[in-house]
Wavefront OBJ file of the C-alpha trace (Angstrom):
o trace
v 0.039 -0.037 0.041
v 1.327 3.314 -1.005
v 1.816 5.952 1.766
v 0.424 9.452 1.025
v 1.815 12.192 3.094
v -1.023 12.099 5.499
v -0.746 8.032 5.893
v 3.195 8.770 6.406
v 2.337 10.976 9.174
v 0.047 8.558 10.782
v 2.394 5.860 10.433
v 5.184 8.123 12.141
v 2.909 8.897 15.027
v 2.136 5.201 15.468
v 6.003 4.409 15.154
v 6.961 7.128 17.845
v 4.159 5.784 20.245
v 5.631 2.307 20.109
v 8.856 3.504 20.444
v 8.029 5.739 23.587
v 6.313 2.689 25.347
v 9.408 0.544 24.668
v 7.564 -1.716 21.975
v 10.167 -0.968 19.304
v 13.862 -0.137 19.526
v 14.026 1.754 16.310
v 12.515 2.121 12.884
v 13.196 3.636 9.470
v 11.073 4.072 6.426
v 12.775 3.436 3.379
v 10.275 4.187 0.659
v 6.760 5.332 0.072
v 5.180 1.785 0.717
v 3.809 0.497 3.880
v 6.096 -2.614 3.175
v 9.004 -0.226 3.267
v 8.852 0.344 6.912
v 11.372 -1.505 8.843
v 10.943 -1.926 12.737
v 13.407 -3.556 15.261
v 11.090 -4.858 17.911
v 12.031 -5.329 21.614
v 12.457 -8.765 22.538
v 8.904 -10.110 23.550
v 7.160 -7.055 22.542
v 5.581 -8.030 19.450
v 3.544 -10.470 21.230
v 2.752 -7.872 23.828
v 1.332 -5.736 20.977
v -0.630 -8.692 19.622
v -2.059 -9.293 23.135
v -3.003 -5.493 23.264
v -4.413 -5.419 19.955
v -6.832 -8.195 20.886
v -7.874 -7.082 24.368
v -7.108 -3.263 24.831
v -9.116 -0.589 22.908
v -6.986 1.978 24.251
v -3.620 0.418 23.532
v -0.209 2.111 22.722
v -1.745 5.749 23.565
v -2.996 6.227 19.888
v -6.471 6.630 18.378
v -8.614 3.456 17.821
v -8.706 4.368 14.347
v -4.869 3.942 14.116
v -4.486 0.537 15.528
v -4.502 -1.016 12.073
v -0.952 0.402 11.541
v 0.291 -1.432 14.493
v -1.117 -4.552 13.010
v 0.736 -3.779 9.873
v 3.912 -3.338 11.678
v 3.918 -6.619 13.550
v 6.239 -9.309 12.162
v 4.475 -11.708 9.636
v 4.127 -14.495 12.347
v 2.253 -12.299 14.606
v 0.261 -10.496 11.731
v -0.838 -14.269 10.605
v -1.978 -14.964 14.128
v -3.800 -11.750 14.483
v -5.511 -12.324 11.409
v -6.419 -15.984 12.137
v -7.620 -14.866 15.827
v -9.740 -12.058 14.400
v -11.146 -14.310 11.679
v -11.907 -16.967 14.209
v -13.718 -14.359 16.494
v -15.789 -12.974 13.572
v -16.789 -16.558 12.643
v -17.993 -17.183 16.122
v -19.938 -13.993 16.319
v -21.659 -14.452 12.977
v -22.704 -18.118 14.044
v -23.925 -16.724 17.582
v -25.918 -13.888 15.736
v -27.307 -16.354 13.028
v -28.373 -18.768 16.113
v -30.252 -15.755 17.842
v -31.986 -14.716 14.416
v -33.172 -18.365 13.734
v -34.378 -18.497 17.249
v -36.305 -15.479 17.126
v -38.030 -16.537 13.976
v -39.505 -19.613 15.573
l 1 2 3 4 5 6 7 8 9 10 11 12 13 14 15 16 17 18 19 20 21 22 23 24 25 26 27 28 29 30 31 32 33 34 35 36 37 38 39 40 41 42 43 44 45 46 47 48 49 50 51 52 53 54 55 56 57 58 59 60 61 62 63 64 65 66 67 68 69 70 71 72 73 74 75 76 77 78 79 80 81 82 83 84 85 86 87 88 89 90 91 92 93 94 95 96 97 98 99 100 101 102 103 104 105 106
């Protein structure tokens, strides 16, 4: 995904928030694409960020609308786990909702 000036500003704000809270040691933005952002995570903090994304709405001291940038910055292993977890939760919620709808129709 190409970063516009506004997206780059948001990304930088998110990176600075992660750095100030000791999730990442350093970062650099090598180009205009989101995939060009290189982060050096503090040991164990990618897992902590993963958990925060799942359980804490006010995580990282950033706006809730900017939390997606944190997901993009996670190492691939943790991005994959996050995607799997979110999809599983969404499926469970959809099944529960369908069950509620079907029970009301009876």
